[in-house]
Biotite code that builds the C-alpha atoms (Angstrom):
import biotite.structure as struc

atoms = struc.array([
    struc.Atom([-19.442, 27.189, -2.145], chain_id="A", res_id=1, res_name="ILE", atom_name="CA", element="C"),
    struc.Atom([-21.146, 29.721, 0.739], chain_id="A", res_id=2, res_name="PHE", atom_name="CA", element="C"),
    struc.Atom([-18.269, 31.999, 0.813], chain_id="A", res_id=3, res_name="LEU", atom_name="CA", element="C"),
    struc.Atom([-18.373, 32.640, -2.818], chain_id="A", res_id=4, res_name="LEU", atom_name="CA", element="C"),
    struc.Atom([-21.841, 33.032, -2.730], chain_id="A", res_id=5, res_name="SER", atom_name="CA", element="C"),
    struc.Atom([-21.554, 35.538, -0.353], chain_id="A", res_id=6, res_name="LEU", atom_name="CA", element="C"),
    struc.Atom([-19.043, 37.589, -2.460], chain_id="A", res_id=7, res_name="GLY", atom_name="CA", element="C"),
    struc.Atom([-21.933, 37.611, -5.355], chain_id="A", res_id=8, res_name="GLY", atom_name="CA", element="C"),
    struc.Atom([-20.563, 35.296, -8.049], chain_id="A", res_id=9, res_name="LEU", atom_name="CA", element="C"),
    struc.Atom([-22.347, 33.915, -10.549], chain_id="A", res_id=10, res_name="PRO", atom_name="CA", element="C"),
    struc.Atom([-24.144, 31.217, -10.869], chain_id="A", res_id=11, res_name="PRO", atom_name="CA", element="C"),
    struc.Atom([-24.363, 31.359, -7.003], chain_id="A", res_id=12, res_name="LEU", atom_name="CA", element="C"),
    struc.Atom([-27.365, 32.375, -4.724], chain_id="A", res_id=13, res_name="ALA", atom_name="CA", element="C"),
    struc.Atom([-25.913, 35.428, -3.958], chain_id="A", res_id=14, res_name="GLY", atom_name="CA", element="C"),
    struc.Atom([-25.151, 37.081, -7.129], chain_id="A", res_id=15, res_name="PHE", atom_name="CA", element="C"),
    struc.Atom([-29.096, 36.656, -7.999], chain_id="A", res_id=16, res_name="VAL", atom_name="CA", element="C"),
    struc.Atom([-30.073, 38.122, -4.548], chain_id="A", res_id=17, res_name="ALA", atom_name="CA", element="C"),
    struc.Atom([-27.155, 41.358, -4.732], chain_id="A", res_id=18, res_name="LYS", atom_name="CA", element="C"),
    struc.Atom([-28.194, 41.476, -8.809], chain_id="A", res_id=19, res_name="PHE", atom_name="CA", element="C"),
    struc.Atom([-31.585, 42.477, -7.603], chain_id="A", res_id=20, res_name="PHE", atom_name="CA", element="C"),
    struc.Atom([-30.958, 44.841, -4.667], chain_id="A", res_id=21, res_name="VAL", atom_name="CA", element="C"),
    struc.Atom([-28.527, 46.733, -6.999], chain_id="A", res_id=22, res_name="PHE", atom_name="CA", element="C"),
    struc.Atom([-31.211, 46.582, -9.560], chain_id="A", res_id=23, res_name="SER", atom_name="CA", element="C"),
    struc.Atom([-33.904, 48.121, -7.604], chain_id="A", res_id=24, res_name="ALA", atom_name="CA", element="C"),
    struc.Atom([-31.623, 50.660, -6.109], chain_id="A", res_id=25, res_name="ALA", atom_name="CA", element="C"),
    struc.Atom([-30.515, 51.634, -9.232], chain_id="A", res_id=26, res_name="LEU", atom_name="CA", element="C"),
    struc.Atom([-34.022, 51.767, -10.677], chain_id="A", res_id=27, res_name="LYS", atom_name="CA", element="C"),
    struc.Atom([-34.719, 54.213, -7.990], chain_id="A", res_id=28, res_name="GLU", atom_name="CA", element="C"),
    struc.Atom([-32.120, 56.112, -8.712], chain_id="A", res_id=29, res_name="GLY", atom_name="CA", element="C"),
    struc.Atom([-29.498, 55.432, -5.934], chain_id="A", res_id=30, res_name="PHE", atom_name="CA", element="C"),
    struc.Atom([-26.338, 55.246, -8.744], chain_id="A", res_id=31, res_name="LEU", atom_name="CA", element="C"),
    struc.Atom([-23.811, 56.546, -5.961], chain_id="A", res_id=32, res_name="ILE", atom_name="CA", element="C"),
    struc.Atom([-25.086, 53.835, -3.195], chain_id="A", res_id=33, res_name="LEU", atom_name="CA", element="C"),
    struc.Atom([-25.221, 51.122, -5.923], chain_id="A", res_id=34, res_name="VAL", atom_name="CA", element="C"),
    struc.Atom([-21.589, 52.011, -6.678], chain_id="A", res_id=35, res_name="ILE", atom_name="CA", element="C"),
    struc.Atom([-20.682, 51.704, -3.030], chain_id="A", res_id=36, res_name="ILE", atom_name="CA", element="C"),
    struc.Atom([-22.090, 48.597, -2.866], chain_id="A", res_id=37, res_name="ALA", atom_name="CA", element="C"),
    struc.Atom([-20.362, 47.152, -5.703], chain_id="A", res_id=38, res_name="VAL", atom_name="CA", element="C"),
    struc.Atom([-16.960, 48.289, -4.310], chain_id="A", res_id=39, res_name="LEU", atom_name="CA", element="C"),
    struc.Atom([-18.199, 47.329, -0.774], chain_id="A", res_id=40, res_name="ASN", atom_name="CA", element="C"),
    struc.Atom([-18.562, 43.381, -2.536], chain_id="A", res_id=41, res_name="SER", atom_name="CA", element="C"),
    struc.Atom([-15.404, 43.344, -4.499], chain_id="A", res_id=42, res_name="ALA", atom_name="CA", element="C"),
    struc.Atom([-13.609, 44.302, -1.115], chain_id="A", res_id=43, res_name="ILE", atom_name="CA", element="C"),
    struc.Atom([-15.617, 41.694, 0.439], chain_id="A", res_id=44, res_name="SER", atom_name="CA", element="C"),
    struc.Atom([-14.819, 39.068, -1.999], chain_id="A", res_id=45, res_name="LEU", atom_name="CA", element="C"),
    struc.Atom([-11.280, 39.596, -1.804], chain_id="A", res_id=46, res_name="TYR", atom_name="CA", element="C"),
    struc.Atom([-11.288, 39.066, 2.130], chain_id="A", res_id=47, res_name="TYR", atom_name="CA", element="C"),
    struc.Atom([-13.717, 35.520, 1.327], chain_id="A", res_id=48, res_name="TYR", atom_name="CA", element="C"),
    struc.Atom([-11.024, 34.078, -1.164], chain_id="A", res_id=49, res_name="LEU", atom_name="CA", element="C"),
    struc.Atom([-8.370, 35.180, 1.374], chain_id="A", res_id=50, res_name="LYS", atom_name="CA", element="C"),
    struc.Atom([-10.367, 32.530, 3.902], chain_id="A", res_id=51, res_name="VAL", atom_name="CA", element="C"),
    struc.Atom([-10.516, 30.018, 1.131], chain_id="A", res_id=52, res_name="ILE", atom_name="CA", element="C"),
    struc.Atom([-6.593, 30.188, 0.584], chain_id="A", res_id=53, res_name="VAL", atom_name="CA", element="C"),
    struc.Atom([-6.032, 29.612, 4.012], chain_id="A", res_id=54, res_name="PHE", atom_name="CA", element="C"),
    struc.Atom([-8.565, 26.887, 4.497], chain_id="A", res_id=55, res_name="MET", atom_name="CA", element="C"),
    struc.Atom([-7.369, 25.006, 1.367], chain_id="A", res_id=56, res_name="TYR", atom_name="CA", element="C"),
    struc.Atom([-4.192, 25.924, 0.232], chain_id="A", res_id=57, res_name="MET", atom_name="CA", element="C"),
    struc.Atom([-1.841, 26.635, 3.282], chain_id="A", res_id=58, res_name="LYS", atom_name="CA", element="C"),
    struc.Atom([-0.210, 23.845, 5.598], chain_id="A", res_id=59, res_name="ASP", atom_name="CA", element="C"),
    struc.Atom([-2.495, 23.221, 8.630], chain_id="A", res_id=60, res_name="PRO", atom_name="CA", element="C"),
    struc.Atom([-0.789, 24.493, 11.959], chain_id="A", res_id=61, res_name="VAL", atom_name="CA", element="C"),
    struc.Atom([-2.176, 21.679, 13.619], chain_id="A", res_id=62, res_name="LYS", atom_name="CA", element="C"),
    struc.Atom([-4.235, 18.515, 12.782], chain_id="A", res_id=63, res_name="GLU", atom_name="CA", element="C"),
    struc.Atom([-7.578, 18.133, 13.670], chain_id="A", res_id=64, res_name="PHE", atom_name="CA", element="C"),
    struc.Atom([-9.991, 15.317, 13.904], chain_id="A", res_id=65, res_name="ASP", atom_name="CA", element="C"),
    struc.Atom([-13.317, 15.804, 12.612], chain_id="A", res_id=66, res_name="ILE", atom_name="CA", element="C"),
    struc.Atom([-16.121, 13.388, 11.974], chain_id="A", res_id=67, res_name="THR", atom_name="CA", element="C"),
    struc.Atom([-19.668, 14.588, 10.589], chain_id="A", res_id=68, res_name="LEU", atom_name="CA", element="C"),
    struc.Atom([-22.404, 12.514, 11.171], chain_id="A", res_id=69, res_name="SER", atom_name="CA", element="C"),
    struc.Atom([-24.342, 11.311, 8.051], chain_id="A", res_id=70, res_name="PRO", atom_name="CA", element="C"),
    struc.Atom([-27.192, 13.917, 8.704], chain_id="A", res_id=71, res_name="MET", atom_name="CA", element="C"),
    struc.Atom([-24.666, 16.406, 8.883], chain_id="A", res_id=72, res_name="THR", atom_name="CA", element="C"),
    struc.Atom([-23.332, 15.557, 5.548], chain_id="A", res_id=73, res_name="LEU", atom_name="CA", element="C"),
    struc.Atom([-26.850, 15.418, 4.326], chain_id="A", res_id=74, res_name="PHE", atom_name="CA", element="C"),
    struc.Atom([-27.935, 19.088, 5.152], chain_id="A", res_id=75, res_name="VAL", atom_name="CA", element="C"),
    struc.Atom([-24.543, 20.000, 3.968], chain_id="A", res_id=76, res_name="ILE", atom_name="CA", element="C"),
    struc.Atom([-25.527, 18.754, 0.542], chain_id="A", res_id=77, res_name="ALA", atom_name="CA", element="C"),
    struc.Atom([-28.567, 20.202, 0.598], chain_id="A", res_id=78, res_name="ILE", atom_name="CA", element="C"),
    struc.Atom([-27.873, 23.376, 1.208], chain_id="A", res_id=79, res_name="SER", atom_name="CA", element="C"),
    struc.Atom([-24.741, 23.431, -1.492], chain_id="A", res_id=80, res_name="ILE", atom_name="CA", element="C"),
    struc.Atom([-27.642, 22.190, -3.897], chain_id="A", res_id=81, res_name="PHE", atom_name="CA", element="C"),
    struc.Atom([-30.040, 25.135, -2.765], chain_id="A", res_id=82, res_name="GLY", atom_name="CA", element="C"),
    struc.Atom([-27.354, 27.580, -3.333], chain_id="A", res_id=83, res_name="THR", atom_name="CA", element="C"),
    struc.Atom([-26.084, 26.611, -6.556], chain_id="A", res_id=84, res_name="ILE", atom_name="CA", element="C"),
    struc.Atom([-29.714, 25.500, -7.894], chain_id="A", res_id=85, res_name="GLN", atom_name="CA", element="C"),
    struc.Atom([-31.116, 28.833, -6.447], chain_id="A", res_id=86, res_name="LEU", atom_name="CA", element="C"),
    struc.Atom([-28.130, 30.923, -8.513], chain_id="A", res_id=87, res_name="GLY", atom_name="CA", element="C"),
    struc.Atom([-28.828, 28.741, -11.883], chain_id="A", res_id=88, res_name="ILE", atom_name="CA", element="C"),
    struc.Atom([-32.923, 29.213, -11.598], chain_id="A", res_id=89, res_name="PHE", atom_name="CA", element="C"),
    struc.Atom([-34.003, 31.895, -9.418], chain_id="A", res_id=90, res_name="PRO", atom_name="CA", element="C"),
    struc.Atom([-37.636, 32.359, -11.287], chain_id="A", res_id=91, res_name="ASP", atom_name="CA", element="C"),
    struc.Atom([-39.615, 30.181, -8.900], chain_id="A", res_id=92, res_name="PRO", atom_name="CA", element="C"),
    struc.Atom([-38.479, 32.378, -5.780], chain_id="A", res_id=93, res_name="ILE", atom_name="CA", element="C"),
    struc.Atom([-38.803, 35.353, -7.746], chain_id="A", res_id=94, res_name="ILE", atom_name="CA", element="C"),
    struc.Atom([-42.099, 35.023, -8.612], chain_id="A", res_id=95, res_name="ALA", atom_name="CA", element="C"),
    struc.Atom([-42.991, 33.865, -5.228], chain_id="A", res_id=96, res_name="LEU", atom_name="CA", element="C"),
    struc.Atom([-41.718, 36.847, -3.811], chain_id="A", res_id=97, res_name="ALA", atom_name="CA", element="C"),
    struc.Atom([-43.283, 38.928, -6.276], chain_id="A", res_id=98, res_name="GLN", atom_name="CA", element="C"),
    struc.Atom([-46.842, 37.404, -5.684], chain_id="A", res_id=99, res_name="ALA", atom_name="CA", element="C"),
    struc.Atom([-46.652, 38.720, -2.065], chain_id="A", res_id=100, res_name="ASN", atom_name="CA", element="C"),
])
């Protein structure tokens, strides 16, 4: 989830962030910069997807015994929820940012 958000895929928080940054740059007339940034995002998404493929679709080289505490699982769950929630409903955070 987090790698896809970094890549800027909707409906995740990274998409909303990139959308507003690119929109602001475009509004100020930085078309070339926006084009370069979008291409850079596409390239980074390719590399993020390669990491995801190696994590989940390849056979492991070595087995690891990983145990996560309940608190760690709770923090991960809250982070995933926040990433998805900010991507779907960004308005409260945007209003807070614009108020300052």
